[in-house]
N, C-alpha and C positions, 0 to 999 in steps of 0.2 A: 340692862345694857349687854350683859354677857349672853343673854338669850338671843338678842338681836344679832350679835356677832356670830353666834353659832348658826343661826338660820342663814345668814348671808354666806358663811363658809360652806354650808351644805348646798345651797341653791346656786351659787356662782359657778362651780364646776359643771353642773348639769346644764346650766344656761349656755355656757361656752360650747358644750358638746352638741347642743341643739342648733347651733348656728349653721346656716346654709353654707355648704362649701363653695369656693370660688369656681366659676365656670371656665376660667382661663389658666388656673394653676395646674402644674403637672401632677400626675398621680402620686400618691403618697407611698404606694407599695406596688409590687408586682410588675409584670410586663404585659403589653397588649396581647390579647388573644383572638381578636376578630380580624378577618381578612389577612390571615397569616402574619399577624403582628403589625400590620399597617395602620390599624385603627386601635385605639383612639388615644390621642395625645392629651386631650383636655376633657373635662366633664361636659363642656359645651358641645364638643364634637359628639360625645356619646348621646347627649340629649337630642341633638339635631337628627341623628340616625334613628333614635327611638321614635321621634315625632314622625319621621318619614314612614317608618314601619307601621305606626299606629294608623296613619291615613290609609295605608294599604290594607291593614287588618279590617278596619271599618268598612272599606269598600267590599272586601270579600264577605264579611258578615252580612252586609246588605244584600249581596247577591245570593247568599245562602238563604236569607229570609224570603227572597222572591220565590225560591224553589219550595220552601216550607209552605208558603201561601198556596202554591200549586198543589202540593201534596194533600192539603185539606180536601180538595175536590174529589179525591179518590177514596175518602174514608166514609164508611156507612154510618158510623156512630162515634160519639166522643171517646169511648173506650179504645177505639182504634187509633185515635190521636195520641193517647198516652203511650202505647207501644213500649212497655218497660223493657222487653227483651231487645228491641231495636235500639233503645236509648243506651242500654248497657253495652251493646255491640259497638256503638259509635264511640263511647268513652274508652272501651278497651282498645279500639283501633287507634285512637288519638294517643293513648299511652304507649302503644307499640311504636308508632311513628316517632314520637318524642324520643324514645330510647334509641331507635335506629339513627336518629339525627344528633345524638349526643346531648340530649336535653333531659330535664327532669320529668319522669313519668308522673310524679306526684303533682307537679305544677300543671301538666297537661290534664290530668284527671280533674283537678279542682276547676280549671278553666272550662273544660268541656261539660262537666256536671252543671255548672252555672249556666252555660250557654244553652245546653239541651233543655234545662228547666225553663229558661226564658222563651225558647222557641216553642216548647209545648204549650205554654200559656198563650203565646201569640197564635199558634195554630188552633187552639181551642176557640179563641175569639173569632178567628176567620171562619172556622167550621160553624160556629153558632150563627154568625151573620149570614153565611151562605145558606144555611138551613132555613133561616127566617124568610128567605125570598121565595 
């Protein structure tokens, strides 16, 4: 019985901490930082804005993908698709832009490395399909 009580005492606080926060409750600390403090009063408002931005990001990534598709047509071989120096330049540029805009260069680096890797895989497939014709 003592073991069961100990297990419940250990697990109960962590279960309470894992609970999803309310979308309508006010923030627990700090002051708004977006839009000169005009946003955001609730977590729901934050999530609505993130959803709006996610839709725009996906639209822009799809547009970038169409240009990556086009780029494959200019490559003579799969090694040119890899273009490690170009990939590094894209990542470095994203990191610099992030810093200029007051954002984390580390987040930009991780995001762009993943995106560039995905686009290289995509362009390799486009290149292989184009060469087969």
